N, C-alpha and C positions, 0 to 999 in steps of 0.2 A: 328723279331720285328723291327719296324722303329725307327729312332732316336727320332722322336717326342714322341713315346710311352715310350722310355727309359727315356726321360726327365720328362714326366708328371706322370708316375706311381709311387705311394708311396710304402713304405715298405709293404711287404706282397703281392707283385704284382702277385705272382703265383696264389693265390686264385682269385684275380680280373681277371687275364687273363683267368682262367678256366671259370669264369662266363661270361665273354665277349665272349669267344669262343662259349659257349653253346647258348647264345643269338644270336650270329651271325649266327649260324646254323638255328635257328628258323626264323630269318628274311630272310635268303637265301631261305629257303623252301617256305616262303610266296611269295617271288619274283618269284620263278619258277612256282607258281600256278597262276601268273598274279594277282597282287594286284588290286582290283577293288573298288575304293572309291565311294560309292553311285551310282554305275551304269555307271560310265564314265571313260574315259582315260585309258583303259586297256593297260598296257605296261609291258615289262620285263626289269628289271634293267640291265644295261650294265655289262658285265663280269668284275670281279675284283673290284666291288663297293659294295660288300655285307656289308662292315662296314660303308658305308655312308648312313645316314638317309635322310638328306636334301641336295639338290643341288640348289643353288641360282645363277641365271645367268642374268646379265645385269638388275638388279632390280632397278627401280626408283619408289618411292612412292609419290603420290600427294594428296593434299587437294585442290580441284578445280584446279586453275592454279599454285598454289604454290607447288614447288617440295621440299618435306620434307627430303627425303633420295635419294641419287643418286649413281648410278653405283656400286651396290653391287654384287660382285662375290665371293662366298664362298661355302664351304661344311661344314656340321655339322655331326660329327661321332655319331654313336649310343652308348647308354650306357655310355655316358660321361656327365659331367656337364660343360656346356659352359656358361661363364659369359660375358655379354655385359657391358662395362664401358665407361664413357665419360662424358663431361660436360652437364649440363641441356640444353635441347632444341636441342640436336644433333640427335634426331630421334631414340633413342634406343627402347623406348616403341612402337613407330610407326612400326618399323621393326619387333619387337617381335609379335605384334598383327596380322601381315600379315601371320605368320606361321600357324595360324588357322582361318584366314579370319574373325577375330573379327572386322576388319575395314569395312567389308561389311555393318555393322550397321550404318556407317557414310555416309550419302548420297553423299557427295562430294569427298569421298576417292576413289582413283583408282590407279592402278599400270601399268607399262610396264615391260617387262621381265618376268621371271618365277621363281617360287619356286616349285621344284619337290620333292615329298615325296615318297620314294620307287619307283622312276621313274615316278610317276603320277603327272602331272601338277595340282596343287591344285586349280588354277583359271580357269581350263577348264570349260566351261559353263555346261557340263554334270555332273560335280562333285557336289555332295550334300554337301552344307556347314554345315548342321547339323551333317552329318556323319563325316566330317572333324573334327568338334569340339568334337565329341565323342572320336575319336582316338587321338586328340591333345588337352588335357585339359589345363585349365588356372587357376592360383591362382593370385588374384589381390593384389594390394598394401595394401588396407584396407580390413581386414577380413570381409566377407559378408555372414555369415551363414543365411539360410532361417529362417523366423519367424515360425519355426516348432520345434519339439522335436529333440534332438540329433539323435535319431534313424531314424526319418523321413527325416532328412537332408541326411543321407546316402542312404536311400531307394529311394529317389525321382528320381534321374537320372537312377537308375537301372530299376525302373518300366517303365519309358518312353522308355528305350531301349529294353523293352520286356524281361527282365530277368526272367527266369522260375525256378531258383533254390530256395534254402531256404534263405529267406531274412534276417532272424535273424543271420544265419551263415555269410552271406555277411557283415552285420553290424559289427559283432565281428572281422572278418578277416580284414576289411578295417580300423577299428580303431586301431587294433594291428599293421598293417603295417605303420600307421601314428604315432605310438608310443604314443597313448593317451588312449588306452583301460583301463589301470589300473586306470586312473584318472576319467573316466566317466562311468565305467561299472555299478555302482550302481545308476546312475541318467540318464539313457537313455531316459526317458520320459520327462525330463526337457528341457526347451528351449535352443537351441544352443546359443542364444544371451546372456544367463546368464553366459557363461564361460568367463574366462579372455581372454585378447587379444591374447596371445600366444596360448592358448587352442583353441580359435576360428579359428586361422590360421591353426592349425593342423587338426581341424575338416574339414575345407575347403579342405585341402589336401586329407584327407580321403574320402571326398565326390567326389573329382576329380578322385581318383584311383579306386573307387568302380565300375566304368564302364569299367575298364581294358583298359585304353588308352595305346598308345605306348610312348607318349611324355607328359611331364608336362612343361608348360610355367609358369614362375614366374616373375611377374612385381614388383620389389622391395618388396618382401614379408615380409621383416623384418624392414621396415622403421619406422613402428609405434610400434615396440616391444622393450622391455628392453633387456639388454645384455644377461640375463639368457635365456629368451625366444628365442632370436636370436640364441644362441648356440644350443638350442634344434632343431630348424629348420635346422640349418647347419648339425648337426649330422644325422637328418632324411634324408636330401638330400643324404648324403653318403650311407646310407642304401638302399635308393630307387634306386640308379643309377644301381644296378645290374639288376633291372627289367624294369626301365624306362630311357629314355633319358630326361635330364633336361636342359632347357635354362632359364637363370636368368638374369634379368636386375638389377643392383645394383649401388648405388653411394658410397658404402662402400668399400674402397680399401682393407681394411683388410679382409673383407668378401670374396671378389673376390680372394684374394691371398690364403685364407684358404680353401675355399669351392669349387673351380672349378678346372677342369682338363685343360680346354682351356679358353683363354680370347680373346675377340674381343674388341679392342679399337676404338671408334668412336669419331670424332670431327666434327666441323661445318666450312664450307667454307664461303667466303665473300658473296655468294648468299644465305646464311643461310640454305643451304641444308647439311644434315649430310652425312658423308661418312666414310668408314672404313679405318683407317690409318694402322692398323696392327692386325694380328690374329696369334696366336700360342700357344704353351704350356704355361700354366700360369707361371711356374717357369722361363721361358725365358722372357716373357713379363715384369715380375717384377724385374728380375735381369740382363738381358742382352738384352734389346729391340733393334730392328734394326733401329728404327726411333727416332730422337730427340724429336719430338712431344710426342711420347709415354713416353719417359724417363721423360720429363718435367711434364707430367700429373701424372704418378704414383709416382713421387718424391714430388709432391705437389707444383711445381713451378707455375702451373696455373690450372684453373678448379674449 
């Protein structure tokens, strides 16, 4: 066990370690079979990297001529919760959205460098962006259930993906995994938009996991929720990390400290480009950061 794991693993780490080991074996077997995302970029992950899900190398993110994020080099471990923190405008959401190519939808957005997922360059021209987004789902800041029934919200993505199993069973399984089944099981035919804000966000999480992604990206998923609903989302994240890798952008320092295993602190340079100051186990970032900028931010001196 690495020093980093010793720092970041909570009590009951044996159970977590067993789950992580099992998931690691699953990912390793996928890598040996040559992960093929949408017909392109067949590669075998390098030996010794079975616990690394994403490898980011020399990444620069642009909107036209403006560089929004610069010189990002980092890895993201699987089956962990990684939080991105930093002042507004430092590029956290921009960076997050490149993990599933959501910024492809912005005509002037482009990058240099690479983001590799299981060793596959996500921006390889042969890689299917739709398949990328199926494997790497996203939950947005504002809950956005479709104007359909609760049941249809869950079935929608599965149908598009060609799911051939029992859809009613999928609906129940997904809603149970999102810890909302007991609240909605008697009103599955009612509109998802009729739920409370916190319930809508958990419905959106259920919709995302119904297509069995590897990763869930969360862009400030609790910013519009009250403290009780926020706590439910955080508890749900801990339950889901045994099955999924979670990346979350948050401005809530308490949430990052409570709900993540690793934290990435970003800030902005004089050129207004965001960059990573420090990345490490959450307990270290908040109690013993290596950089003064990090300490000033997490202690509330700026930001």
